[in-house]
All heavy atoms as TSV, in Angstrom:
chain	resi	resn	atom	element	x	y	z
A	1	MET	N	N	5.597	-7.942	-7.103
A	1	MET	CA	C	4.722	-7.814	-5.963
A	1	MET	C	C	4.164	-9.183	-5.618
A	1	MET	O	O	3.755	-9.940	-6.491
A	1	MET	CB	C	3.584	-6.843	-6.305
A	1	MET	CG	C	2.646	-6.622	-5.178
A	1	MET	SD	S	1.279	-5.466	-5.455
A	1	MET	CE	C	1.723	-4.492	-6.827
A	2	ARG	N	N	4.143	-9.489	-4.310
A	2	ARG	CA	C	3.621	-10.776	-3.856
A	2	ARG	C	C	2.108	-10.791	-3.933
A	2	ARG	O	O	1.454	-9.772	-3.794
A	2	ARG	CB	C	4.061	-11.041	-2.425
A	2	ARG	CG	C	5.585	-11.191	-2.330
A	2	ARG	CD	C	6.001	-11.488	-0.945
A	2	ARG	NE	N	5.702	-12.907	-0.688
A	2	ARG	CZ	C	6.202	-13.596	0.309
A	2	ARG	NH1	N	6.998	-13.032	1.167
A	2	ARG	NH2	N	5.882	-14.859	0.465
A	3	ARG	N	N	1.573	-11.980	-4.143
A	3	ARG	CA	C	0.124	-12.148	-4.154
A	3	ARG	C	C	-0.418	-11.985	-2.734
A	3	ARG	O	O	0.290	-12.218	-1.763
A	3	ARG	CB	C	-0.252	-13.520	-4.685
A	3	ARG	CG	C	-0.023	-13.660	-6.166
A	3	ARG	CD	C	-0.539	-15.026	-6.637
A	3	ARG	NE	N	-0.412	-15.154	-8.073
A	3	ARG	CZ	C	-1.371	-14.843	-8.936
A	3	ARG	NH1	N	-2.517	-14.399	-8.502
A	3	ARG	NH2	N	-1.171	-14.977	-10.230
A	4	CYS	N	N	-1.666	-11.661	-2.648
A	4	CYS	CA	C	-2.351	-11.526	-1.360
A	4	CYS	C	C	-2.404	-12.895	-0.683
A	4	CYS	O	O	-2.232	-13.932	-1.321
A	4	CYS	CB	C	-3.751	-10.989	-1.604
A	4	CYS	SG	S	-4.710	-10.764	-0.088
A	5	THR	N	N	-2.719	-12.894	0.596
A	5	THR	CA	C	-2.851	-14.151	1.326
A	5	THR	C	C	-4.011	-14.990	0.808
A	5	THR	O	O	-4.027	-16.204	0.991
A	5	THR	CB	C	-3.034	-13.904	2.841
A	5	THR	OG1	O	-4.144	-13.020	3.025
A	5	THR	CG2	C	-1.781	-13.302	3.451
A	6	CYS	N	N	-4.969	-14.353	0.133
A	6	CYS	CA	C	-6.097	-15.104	-0.441
A	6	CYS	C	C	-5.737	-15.657	-1.822
A	6	CYS	O	O	-6.512	-16.401	-2.412
A	6	CYS	CB	C	-7.354	-14.219	-0.539
A	6	CYS	SG	S	-7.297	-12.982	-1.843
A	7	GLY	N	N	-4.556	-15.287	-2.347
A	7	GLY	CA	C	-4.095	-15.802	-3.633
A	7	GLY	C	C	-4.313	-14.866	-4.805
A	7	GLY	O	O	-3.834	-15.115	-5.900
A	8	ALA	N	N	-5.040	-13.769	-4.605
A	8	ALA	CA	C	-5.318	-12.831	-5.689
A	8	ALA	C	C	-4.145	-11.893	-5.934
A	8	ALA	O	O	-3.309	-11.673	-5.045
A	8	ALA	CB	C	-6.553	-12.010	-5.353
A	9	GLU	N	N	-4.113	-11.330	-7.134
A	9	GLU	CA	C	-3.115	-10.309	-7.461
A	9	GLU	C	C	-3.580	-8.978	-6.892
A	9	GLU	O	O	-4.697	-8.544	-7.167
A	9	GLU	CB	C	-2.934	-10.196	-8.966
A	9	GLU	CG	C	-2.188	-11.376	-9.556
A	9	GLU	CD	C	-1.856	-11.163	-11.016
A	9	GLU	OE1	O	-1.590	-10.012	-11.411
A	9	GLU	OE2	O	-1.883	-12.152	-11.746
A	10	ALA	N	N	-2.727	-8.349	-6.117
A	10	ALA	CA	C	-3.055	-7.068	-5.504
A	10	ALA	C	C	-2.704	-5.935	-6.468
A	10	ALA	O	O	-2.014	-6.131	-7.455
A	10	ALA	CB	C	-2.291	-6.908	-4.204
A	11	GLU	N	N	-3.210	-4.733	-6.150
A	11	GLU	CA	C	-2.948	-3.576	-7.011
A	11	GLU	C	C	-2.647	-2.350	-6.156
A	11	GLU	O	O	-3.098	-2.246	-5.018
A	11	GLU	CB	C	-4.143	-3.324	-7.922
A	11	GLU	CG	C	-5.461	-3.336	-7.214
A	11	GLU	CD	C	-6.629	-3.474	-8.182
A	11	GLU	OE1	O	-6.550	-4.228	-9.162
A	11	GLU	OE2	O	-7.632	-2.804	-7.916
A	12	VAL	N	N	-1.872	-1.439	-6.725
A	12	VAL	CA	C	-1.522	-0.200	-6.043
A	12	VAL	C	C	-2.651	0.793	-6.245
A	12	VAL	O	O	-3.153	0.961	-7.362
A	12	VAL	CB	C	-0.192	0.383	-6.593
A	12	VAL	CG1	C	0.132	1.695	-5.902
A	12	VAL	CG2	C	0.942	-0.618	-6.414
A	13	ARG	N	N	-3.031	1.468	-5.166
A	13	ARG	CA	C	-4.102	2.467	-5.226
A	13	ARG	C	C	-3.596	3.787	-4.659
A	13	ARG	O	O	-2.804	3.819	-3.732
A	13	ARG	CB	C	-5.300	2.011	-4.417
A	13	ARG	CG	C	-5.870	0.726	-4.944
A	13	ARG	CD	C	-7.315	0.661	-4.694
A	13	ARG	NE	N	-7.813	-0.591	-5.233
A	13	ARG	CZ	C	-8.814	-0.654	-6.069
A	13	ARG	NH1	N	-9.404	0.431	-6.459
A	13	ARG	NH2	N	-9.227	-1.820	-6.519
A	14	ARG	N	N	-4.106	4.853	-5.238
A	14	ARG	CA	C	-3.806	6.207	-4.766
A	14	ARG	C	C	-5.057	6.717	-4.052
A	14	ARG	O	O	-6.176	6.556	-4.554
A	14	ARG	CB	C	-3.487	7.101	-5.957
A	14	ARG	CG	C	-3.229	8.531	-5.606
A	14	ARG	CD	C	-3.006	9.343	-6.867
A	14	ARG	NE	N	-3.006	10.755	-6.553
A	14	ARG	CZ	C	-2.187	11.623	-7.085
A	14	ARG	NH1	N	-1.318	11.240	-7.998
A	14	ARG	NH2	N	-2.234	12.896	-6.752
A	15	ALA	N	N	-4.876	7.304	-2.879
A	15	ALA	CA	C	-6.009	7.813	-2.116
A	15	ALA	C	C	-5.614	9.120	-1.430
A	15	ALA	O	O	-4.443	9.455	-1.314
A	15	ALA	CB	C	-6.423	6.788	-1.062
A	16	THR	N	N	-6.616	9.833	-0.990
A	16	THR	CA	C	-6.414	11.049	-0.206
A	16	THR	C	C	-6.984	10.797	1.173
A	16	THR	O	O	-8.081	10.254	1.312
A	16	THR	CB	C	-7.157	12.232	-0.862
A	16	THR	OG1	O	-6.687	12.383	-2.208
A	16	THR	CG2	C	-6.870	13.523	-0.105
A	17	ARG	N	N	-6.237	11.205	2.196
A	17	ARG	CA	C	-6.749	11.053	3.557
A	17	ARG	C	C	-6.516	12.362	4.321
A	17	ARG	O	O	-5.648	13.134	3.986
A	17	ARG	CB	C	-6.116	9.863	4.270
A	17	ARG	CG	C	-4.654	10.057	4.615
A	17	ARG	CD	C	-4.121	8.883	5.384
A	17	ARG	NE	N	-2.699	9.070	5.683
A	17	ARG	CZ	C	-1.927	8.148	6.184
A	17	ARG	NH1	N	-2.400	6.946	6.432
A	17	ARG	NH2	N	-0.660	8.394	6.432
A	18	ARG	N	N	-7.314	12.540	5.327
A	18	ARG	CA	C	-7.209	13.737	6.162
A	18	ARG	C	C	-6.245	13.461	7.312
A	18	ARG	O	O	-6.353	12.441	7.988
A	18	ARG	CB	C	-8.575	14.132	6.687
A	18	ARG	CG	C	-8.589	15.492	7.347
A	18	ARG	CD	C	-9.986	16.050	7.508
A	18	ARG	NE	N	-10.751	16.114	6.287
A	18	ARG	CZ	C	-10.699	17.105	5.389
A	18	ARG	NH1	N	-9.857	18.096	5.563
A	18	ARG	NH2	N	-11.467	17.097	4.317
A	19	THR	N	N	-5.343	14.398	7.549
A	19	THR	CA	C	-4.375	14.258	8.624
A	19	THR	C	C	-4.984	14.773	9.923
A	19	THR	O	O	-6.052	15.384	9.931
A	19	THR	CB	C	-3.081	15.045	8.327
A	19	THR	OG1	O	-3.407	16.431	8.192
A	19	THR	CG2	C	-2.413	14.535	7.053
A	20	ALA	N	N	-4.298	14.572	11.037
A	20	ALA	CA	C	-4.789	14.986	12.338
A	20	ALA	C	C	-4.977	16.504	12.421
A	20	ALA	O	O	-5.844	16.990	13.147
A	20	ALA	CB	C	-3.823	14.524	13.432
A	21	ASP	N	N	-4.172	17.251	11.660
A	21	ASP	CA	C	-4.291	18.718	11.707
A	21	ASP	C	C	-5.299	19.262	10.686
A	21	ASP	O	O	-5.403	20.462	10.489
A	21	ASP	CB	C	-2.921	19.369	11.530
A	21	ASP	CG	C	-2.243	19.019	10.219
A	21	ASP	OD1	O	-2.834	18.241	9.430
A	21	ASP	OD2	O	-1.145	19.523	9.972
A	22	GLY	N	N	-6.038	18.386	10.040
A	22	GLY	CA	C	-7.101	18.814	9.136
A	22	GLY	C	C	-6.709	18.970	7.677
A	22	GLY	O	O	-7.554	19.275	6.841
A	23	ASN	N	N	-5.438	18.784	7.366
A	23	ASN	CA	C	-4.991	18.863	5.979
A	23	ASN	C	C	-5.252	17.546	5.271
A	23	ASN	O	O	-5.495	16.526	5.913
A	23	ASN	CB	C	-3.500	19.207	5.902
A	23	ASN	CG	C	-3.216	20.599	6.412
A	23	ASN	OD1	O	-3.969	21.525	6.151
A	23	ASN	ND2	N	-2.130	20.751	7.141
A	24	GLU	N	N	-5.168	17.572	3.956
A	24	GLU	CA	C	-5.290	16.341	3.180
A	24	GLU	C	C	-3.930	15.961	2.641
A	24	GLU	O	O	-3.121	16.822	2.296
A	24	GLU	CB	C	-6.264	16.526	2.032
A	24	GLU	CG	C	-7.694	16.664	2.473
A	24	GLU	CD	C	-8.668	16.708	1.318
A	24	GLU	OE1	O	-8.229	16.827	0.159
A	24	GLU	OE2	O	-9.868	16.631	1.587
A	25	GLU	N	N	-3.674	14.645	2.574
A	25	GLU	CA	C	-2.426	14.158	1.994
A	25	GLU	C	C	-2.736	13.006	1.063
A	25	GLU	O	O	-3.705	12.277	1.250
A	25	GLU	CB	C	-1.421	13.745	3.065
A	25	GLU	CG	C	-1.777	12.493	3.822
A	25	GLU	CD	C	-0.728	12.072	4.832
A	25	GLU	OE1	O	0.400	12.589	4.800
A	25	GLU	OE2	O	-1.049	11.224	5.660
A	26	ILE	N	N	-1.895	12.872	0.057
A	26	ILE	CA	C	-2.031	11.770	-0.904
A	26	ILE	C	C	-1.193	10.612	-0.388
A	26	ILE	O	O	-0.043	10.795	0.005
A	26	ILE	CB	C	-1.558	12.202	-2.300
A	26	ILE	CG1	C	-2.461	13.328	-2.817
A	26	ILE	CG2	C	-1.549	11.033	-3.261
A	26	ILE	CD1	C	-1.982	13.974	-4.088
A	27	VAL	N	N	-1.793	9.418	-0.405
A	27	VAL	CA	C	-1.078	8.222	0.025
A	27	VAL	C	C	-1.246	7.143	-1.039
A	27	VAL	O	O	-2.212	7.137	-1.804
A	27	VAL	CB	C	-1.594	7.684	1.382
A	27	VAL	CG1	C	-1.303	8.649	2.493
A	27	VAL	CG2	C	-3.045	7.330	1.333
A	28	TYR	N	N	-0.280	6.250	-1.070
A	28	TYR	CA	C	-0.323	5.073	-1.945
A	28	TYR	C	C	-0.326	3.862	-1.050
A	28	TYR	O	O	0.350	3.832	-0.024
A	28	TYR	CB	C	0.883	5.038	-2.885
A	28	TYR	CG	C	0.780	6.046	-3.983
A	28	TYR	CD1	C	1.222	7.343	-3.803
A	28	TYR	CD2	C	0.218	5.716	-5.208
A	28	TYR	CE1	C	1.112	8.295	-4.802
A	28	TYR	CE2	C	0.106	6.642	-6.225
A	28	TYR	CZ	C	0.548	7.929	-6.004
A	28	TYR	OH	O	0.426	8.851	-7.001
A	29	ARG	N	N	-1.112	2.876	-1.424
A	29	ARG	CA	C	-1.123	1.613	-0.688
A	29	ARG	C	C	-1.531	0.507	-1.643
A	29	ARG	O	O	-2.199	0.739	-2.638
A	29	ARG	CB	C	-2.049	1.675	0.516
A	29	ARG	CG	C	-3.482	1.834	0.197
A	29	ARG	CD	C	-4.415	1.955	1.376
A	29	ARG	NE	N	-3.888	1.632	2.658
A	29	ARG	CZ	C	-4.304	2.154	3.796
A	29	ARG	NH1	N	-5.280	3.016	3.787
A	29	ARG	NH2	N	-3.778	1.789	4.942
A	30	VAL	N	N	-1.111	-0.692	-1.314
A	30	VAL	CA	C	-1.474	-1.859	-2.096
A	30	VAL	C	C	-2.718	-2.454	-1.457
A	30	VAL	O	O	-2.824	-2.524	-0.233
A	30	VAL	CB	C	-0.330	-2.886	-2.131
A	30	VAL	CG1	C	-0.736	-4.135	-2.878
A	30	VAL	CG2	C	0.910	-2.272	-2.785
A	31	SER	N	N	-3.660	-2.854	-2.289
A	31	SER	CA	C	-4.884	-3.473	-1.764
A	31	SER	C	C	-5.278	-4.660	-2.623
A	31	SER	O	O	-4.928	-4.736	-3.802
A	31	SER	CB	C	-6.033	-2.467	-1.702
A	31	SER	OG	O	-6.415	-2.107	-2.988
A	32	CYS	N	N	-5.996	-5.571	-2.009
A	32	CYS	CA	C	-6.482	-6.756	-2.710
A	32	CYS	C	C	-7.910	-6.492	-3.179
A	32	CYS	O	O	-8.767	-6.167	-2.369
A	32	CYS	CB	C	-6.452	-7.969	-1.783
A	32	CYS	SG	S	-7.133	-9.444	-2.571
A	33	PRO	N	N	-8.168	-6.645	-4.485
A	33	PRO	CA	C	-9.520	-6.406	-4.985
A	33	PRO	C	C	-10.506	-7.528	-4.615
A	33	PRO	O	O	-11.707	-7.354	-4.740
A	33	PRO	CB	C	-9.317	-6.335	-6.494
A	33	PRO	CG	C	-8.103	-7.131	-6.762
A	33	PRO	CD	C	-7.233	-6.971	-5.547
A	34	VAL	N	N	-10.000	-8.661	-4.139
A	34	VAL	CA	C	-10.878	-9.794	-3.816
A	34	VAL	C	C	-11.305	-9.767	-2.346
A	34	VAL	O	O	-12.481	-9.740	-2.031
A	34	VAL	CB	C	-10.187	-11.137	-4.165
A	34	VAL	CG1	C	-11.031	-12.317	-3.719
A	34	VAL	CG2	C	-9.891	-11.208	-5.645
A	35	CYS	N	N	-10.326	-9.747	-1.437
A	35	CYS	CA	C	-10.656	-9.821	-0.006
A	35	CYS	C	C	-10.612	-8.468	0.696
A	35	CYS	O	O	-11.053	-8.346	1.831
A	35	CYS	CB	C	-9.769	-10.822	0.709
A	35	CYS	SG	S	-8.058	-10.278	0.932
A	36	GLY	N	N	-10.029	-7.469	0.055
A	36	GLY	CA	C	-9.982	-6.127	0.630
A	36	GLY	C	C	-8.835	-5.855	1.570
A	36	GLY	O	O	-8.782	-4.789	2.187
A	37	GLN	N	N	-7.911	-6.776	1.697
A	37	GLN	CA	C	-6.767	-6.556	2.578
A	37	GLN	C	C	-5.982	-5.347	2.097
A	37	GLN	O	O	-5.770	-5.166	0.905
A	37	GLN	CB	C	-5.873	-7.799	2.600
A	37	GLN	CG	C	-4.707	-7.667	3.535
A	37	GLN	CD	C	-4.110	-9.015	3.855
A	37	GLN	OE1	O	-4.515	-9.641	4.811
A	37	GLN	NE2	N	-3.168	-9.454	3.056
A	38	LEU	N	N	-5.530	-4.516	3.042
A	38	LEU	CA	C	-4.790	-3.293	2.719
A	38	LEU	C	C	-3.381	-3.347	3.261
A	38	LEU	O	O	-3.163	-3.796	4.396
A	38	LEU	CB	C	-5.484	-2.074	3.324
A	38	LEU	CG	C	-6.841	-1.703	2.784
A	38	LEU	CD1	C	-7.449	-0.599	3.628
A	38	LEU	CD2	C	-6.734	-1.274	1.339
A	39	GLY	N	N	-2.469	-2.843	2.478
A	39	GLY	CA	C	-1.101	-2.686	2.932
A	39	GLY	C	C	-0.940	-1.341	3.623
A	39	GLY	O	O	-1.859	-0.520	3.623
A	40	PRO	N	N	0.236	-1.096	4.195
A	40	PRO	CA	C	0.490	0.185	4.871
A	40	PRO	C	C	0.392	1.353	3.892
A	40	PRO	O	O	0.780	1.242	2.731
A	40	PRO	CB	C	1.923	0.027	5.375
A	40	PRO	CG	C	2.171	-1.435	5.410
A	40	PRO	CD	C	1.354	-2.024	4.308
A	41	ALA	N	N	-0.118	2.481	4.376
A	41	ALA	CA	C	-0.228	3.685	3.571
A	41	ALA	C	C	1.117	4.398	3.524
A	41	ALA	O	O	1.778	4.550	4.544
A	41	ALA	CB	C	-1.279	4.608	4.149
A	42	VAL	N	N	1.534	4.813	2.315
A	42	VAL	CA	C	2.790	5.532	2.139
A	42	VAL	C	C	2.469	6.939	1.626
A	42	VAL	O	O	1.964	7.080	0.524
A	42	VAL	CB	C	3.704	4.784	1.134
A	42	VAL	CG1	C	4.974	5.575	0.881
A	42	VAL	CG2	C	4.032	3.398	1.640
A	43	PRO	N	N	2.746	7.975	2.421
A	43	PRO	CA	C	2.463	9.337	1.990
A	43	PRO	C	C	3.352	9.761	0.816
A	43	PRO	O	O	4.520	9.386	0.746
A	43	PRO	CB	C	2.776	10.193	3.211
A	43	PRO	CG	C	2.937	9.255	4.349
A	43	PRO	CD	C	3.247	7.916	3.786
A	44	LEU	N	N	2.787	10.545	-0.087
A	44	LEU	CA	C	3.529	11.055	-1.232
A	44	LEU	C	C	4.471	12.177	-0.846
A	44	LEU	O	O	5.495	12.371	-1.501
A	44	LEU	CB	C	2.541	11.544	-2.312
A	44	LEU	CG	C	3.134	12.135	-3.569
A	44	LEU	CD1	C	3.987	11.098	-4.310
A	44	LEU	CD2	C	2.047	12.656	-4.482
A	45	ALA	N	N	4.190	12.877	0.221
A	45	ALA	CA	C	4.950	14.061	0.639
A	45	ALA	C	C	6.463	13.841	0.568
A	45	ALA	O	O	6.991	12.915	1.161
A	45	ALA	CB	C	4.568	14.452	2.055
A	46	GLY	N	N	7.136	14.690	-0.204
A	46	GLY	CA	C	8.593	14.654	-0.309
A	46	GLY	C	C	9.151	13.554	-1.201
A	46	GLY	O	O	10.347	13.345	-1.238
A	47	LYS	N	N	8.291	12.850	-1.936
A	47	LYS	CA	C	8.741	11.767	-2.814
A	47	LYS	C	C	8.143	11.960	-4.193
A	47	LYS	O	O	7.140	12.638	-4.361
A	47	LYS	CB	C	8.244	10.416	-2.269
A	47	LYS	CG	C	8.661	10.089	-0.885
A	47	LYS	CD	C	8.018	8.775	-0.444
A	47	LYS	CE	C	8.349	8.503	0.986
A	47	LYS	NZ	N	7.252	8.648	1.889
A	48	THR	N	N	8.739	11.287	-5.148
A	48	THR	CA	C	8.119	11.244	-6.462
A	48	THR	C	C	7.038	10.164	-6.410
A	48	THR	O	O	7.027	9.318	-5.514
A	48	THR	CB	C	9.124	10.882	-7.579
A	48	THR	OG1	O	9.586	9.542	-7.363
A	48	THR	CG2	C	10.301	11.845	-7.596
A	49	GLU	N	N	6.155	10.186	-7.383
A	49	GLU	CA	C	5.090	9.171	-7.423
A	49	GLU	C	C	5.692	7.775	-7.523
A	49	GLU	O	O	5.233	6.846	-6.858
A	49	GLU	CB	C	4.167	9.455	-8.611
A	49	GLU	CG	C	2.958	8.560	-8.628
A	49	GLU	CD	C	1.980	8.939	-9.746
A	49	GLU	OE1	O	2.451	9.247	-10.865
A	49	GLU	OE2	O	0.783	8.893	-9.488
A	50	GLY	N	N	6.727	7.609	-8.323
A	50	GLY	CA	C	7.382	6.318	-8.489
A	50	GLY	C	C	7.994	5.821	-7.199
A	50	GLY	O	O	7.913	4.625	-6.883
A	51	GLU	N	N	8.606	6.714	-6.428
A	51	GLU	CA	C	9.203	6.325	-5.148
A	51	GLU	C	C	8.127	5.883	-4.156
A	51	GLU	O	O	8.295	4.891	-3.446
A	51	GLU	CB	C	10.009	7.489	-4.560
A	51	GLU	CG	C	11.266	7.815	-5.311
A	51	GLU	CD	C	11.922	9.114	-4.856
A	51	GLU	OE1	O	11.230	9.980	-4.287
A	51	GLU	OE2	O	13.133	9.247	-5.073
A	52	ALA	N	N	7.027	6.626	-4.108
A	52	ALA	CA	C	5.932	6.281	-3.188
A	52	ALA	C	C	5.321	4.926	-3.550
A	52	ALA	O	O	5.026	4.113	-2.670
A	52	ALA	CB	C	4.863	7.371	-3.193
A	53	ILE	N	N	5.145	4.681	-4.842
A	53	ILE	CA	C	4.603	3.392	-5.295
A	53	ILE	C	C	5.564	2.253	-4.930
A	53	ILE	O	O	5.133	1.212	-4.434
A	53	ILE	CB	C	4.310	3.420	-6.807
A	53	ILE	CG1	C	3.119	4.350	-7.070
A	53	ILE	CG2	C	4.053	2.029	-7.361
A	53	ILE	CD1	C	2.864	4.648	-8.533
A	54	ALA	N	N	6.858	2.461	-5.169
A	54	ALA	CA	C	7.847	1.442	-4.839
A	54	ALA	C	C	7.840	1.149	-3.339
A	54	ALA	O	O	7.936	-0.016	-2.926
A	54	ALA	CB	C	9.236	1.872	-5.309
A	55	GLU	N	N	7.730	2.182	-2.511
A	55	GLU	CA	C	7.676	1.985	-1.062
A	55	GLU	C	C	6.418	1.229	-0.653
A	55	GLU	O	O	6.455	0.395	0.250
A	55	GLU	CB	C	7.732	3.323	-0.330
A	55	GLU	CG	C	9.131	3.876	-0.174
A	55	GLU	CD	C	9.157	5.106	0.710
A	55	GLU	OE1	O	8.445	5.131	1.745
A	55	GLU	OE2	O	9.880	6.041	0.368
A	56	ALA	N	N	5.293	1.539	-1.284
A	56	ALA	CA	C	4.043	0.854	-0.974
A	56	ALA	C	C	4.147	-0.624	-1.318
A	56	ALA	O	O	3.689	-1.483	-0.557
A	56	ALA	CB	C	2.880	1.507	-1.708
A	57	ILE	N	N	4.744	-0.933	-2.447
A	57	ILE	CA	C	4.921	-2.335	-2.858
A	57	ILE	C	C	5.866	-3.048	-1.899
A	57	ILE	O	O	5.600	-4.183	-1.484
A	57	ILE	CB	C	5.425	-2.421	-4.315
A	57	ILE	CG1	C	4.324	-1.956	-5.262
A	57	ILE	CG2	C	5.895	-3.832	-4.654
A	57	ILE	CD1	C	4.763	-1.788	-6.703
A	58	GLU	N	N	6.948	-2.388	-1.515
A	58	GLU	CA	C	7.895	-2.984	-0.574
A	58	GLU	C	C	7.220	-3.250	0.775
A	58	GLU	O	O	7.391	-4.321	1.372
A	58	GLU	CB	C	9.100	-2.068	-0.379
A	58	GLU	CG	C	10.155	-2.654	0.528
A	58	GLU	CD	C	11.368	-1.737	0.652
A	58	GLU	OE1	O	11.579	-0.891	-0.219
A	58	GLU	OE2	O	12.089	-1.898	1.651
A	59	ALA	N	N	6.425	-2.282	1.250
A	59	ALA	CA	C	5.726	-2.463	2.531
A	59	ALA	C	C	4.721	-3.619	2.436
A	59	ALA	O	O	4.579	-4.414	3.368
A	59	ALA	CB	C	5.012	-1.171	2.914
A	60	TRP	N	N	4.037	-3.733	1.303
A	60	TRP	CA	C	3.097	-4.831	1.085
A	60	TRP	C	C	3.832	-6.165	1.126
A	60	TRP	O	O	3.398	-7.110	1.787
A	60	TRP	CB	C	2.389	-4.647	-0.255
A	60	TRP	CG	C	1.591	-5.827	-0.713
A	60	TRP	CD1	C	2.015	-6.817	-1.554
A	60	TRP	CD2	C	0.242	-6.152	-0.368
A	60	TRP	NE1	N	0.993	-7.730	-1.747
A	60	TRP	CE2	C	-0.091	-7.345	-1.026
A	60	TRP	CE3	C	-0.723	-5.549	0.436
A	60	TRP	CZ2	C	-1.345	-7.946	-0.912
A	60	TRP	CZ3	C	-1.962	-6.145	0.546
A	60	TRP	CH2	C	-2.259	-7.332	-0.127
A	61	ASN	N	N	4.929	-6.264	0.375
A	61	ASN	CA	C	5.697	-7.505	0.318
A	61	ASN	C	C	6.171	-7.934	1.710
A	61	ASN	O	O	6.116	-9.118	2.050
A	61	ASN	CB	C	6.870	-7.374	-0.643
A	61	ASN	CG	C	6.438	-7.347	-2.081
A	61	ASN	OD1	O	5.333	-7.774	-2.433
A	61	ASN	ND2	N	7.293	-6.837	-2.947
A	62	GLU	N	N	6.610	-6.964	2.502
A	62	GLU	CA	C	7.072	-7.279	3.859
A	62	GLU	C	C	5.899	-7.754	4.724
A	62	GLU	O	O	6.042	-8.697	5.497
A	62	GLU	CB	C	7.730	-6.057	4.495
A	62	GLU	CG	C	9.086	-5.735	3.891
A	62	GLU	CD	C	9.691	-4.437	4.434
A	62	GLU	OE1	O	9.140	-3.866	5.403
A	62	GLU	OE2	O	10.690	-3.994	3.873
A	63	MET	N	N	4.758	-7.098	4.594
A	63	MET	CA	C	3.583	-7.491	5.369
A	63	MET	C	C	3.145	-8.901	5.011
A	63	MET	O	O	2.892	-9.732	5.892
A	63	MET	CB	C	2.436	-6.502	5.108
A	63	MET	CG	C	1.185	-6.788	5.915
A	63	MET	SD	S	-0.164	-5.700	5.465
A	63	MET	CE	C	-0.787	-6.563	4.010
A	64	ILE	N	N	3.076	-9.219	3.714
A	64	ILE	CA	C	2.670	-10.542	3.263
A	64	ILE	C	C	3.682	-11.589	3.698
A	64	ILE	O	O	3.318	-12.691	4.090
A	64	ILE	CB	C	2.440	-10.565	1.737
A	64	ILE	CG1	C	1.297	-9.616	1.346
A	64	ILE	CG2	C	2.190	-11.984	1.221
A	64	ILE	CD1	C	-0.048	-9.994	1.945
A	65	ALA	N	N	4.976	-11.247	3.653
A	65	ALA	CA	C	6.007	-12.190	4.059
A	65	ALA	C	C	5.863	-12.560	5.538
A	65	ALA	O	O	6.115	-13.706	5.930
A	65	ALA	CB	C	7.389	-11.606	3.812
A	66	GLN	N	N	5.424	-11.618	6.378
A	66	GLN	CA	C	5.211	-11.920	7.781
A	66	GLN	C	C	3.972	-12.787	7.986
A	66	GLN	O	O	3.936	-13.640	8.862
A	66	GLN	CB	C	5.075	-10.623	8.589
A	66	GLN	CG	C	6.362	-9.870	8.690
A	66	GLN	CD	C	6.198	-8.534	9.406
A	66	GLN	OE1	O	5.113	-8.195	9.865
A	66	GLN	NE2	N	7.268	-7.783	9.509
A	67	LEU	N	N	2.938	-12.530	7.172
A	67	LEU	CA	C	1.708	-13.293	7.304
A	67	LEU	C	C	1.813	-14.695	6.711
A	67	LEU	O	O	1.190	-15.627	7.207
A	67	LEU	CB	C	0.551	-12.546	6.625
A	67	LEU	CG	C	0.176	-11.196	7.229
A	67	LEU	CD1	C	-0.845	-10.495	6.335
A	67	LEU	CD2	C	-0.388	-11.398	8.618
A	68	ARG	N	N	2.557	-14.796	5.604
A	68	ARG	CA	C	2.654	-16.058	4.892
A	68	ARG	C	C	4.094	-16.241	4.381
A	68	ARG	O	O	4.402	-15.943	3.240
A	68	ARG	CB	C	1.682	-16.081	3.712
A	68	ARG	CG	C	1.608	-17.429	3.030
A	68	ARG	CD	C	0.747	-17.366	1.807
A	68	ARG	NE	N	1.343	-16.393	0.881
A	68	ARG	CZ	C	0.745	-15.877	-0.166
A	68	ARG	NH1	N	-0.470	-16.226	-0.477
A	68	ARG	NH2	N	1.343	-15.012	-0.946
A	69	PRO	N	N	4.989	-16.713	5.224
A	69	PRO	CA	C	6.371	-16.905	4.800
A	69	PRO	C	C	6.474	-17.889	3.634
A	69	PRO	O	O	5.661	-18.796	3.517
A	69	PRO	CB	C	7.062	-17.477	6.026
A	69	PRO	CG	C	6.146	-17.239	7.171
A	69	PRO	CD	C	4.768	-17.143	6.593
A	70	ILE	N	N	7.468	-17.694	2.813
A	70	ILE	CA	C	7.691	-18.559	1.654
A	70	ILE	C	C	8.127	-19.916	2.104
A	70	ILE	O	O	8.788	-20.173	3.008
A	70	ILE	CB	C	8.737	-17.972	0.691
A	70	ILE	CG1	C	8.190	-16.700	0.105
A	70	ILE	CG2	C	9.101	-18.936	-0.399
A	70	ILE	CD1	C	9.133	-15.959	-0.823
């Protein structure tokens, strides 16, 4: 996993959010504990926990790569 744009090591977090139809869904996203930057939320629906975490990390890496190319 790439470091945040502030240089800190980010971590994967599990959260619950309410959908537009009033249901709750579990999502995984990478966040920075220092500056609070958040990666895209990846819903658990239809995936294993490992797959959702891997997708969240991939989405984070892509986001950081756009913000701070190597």
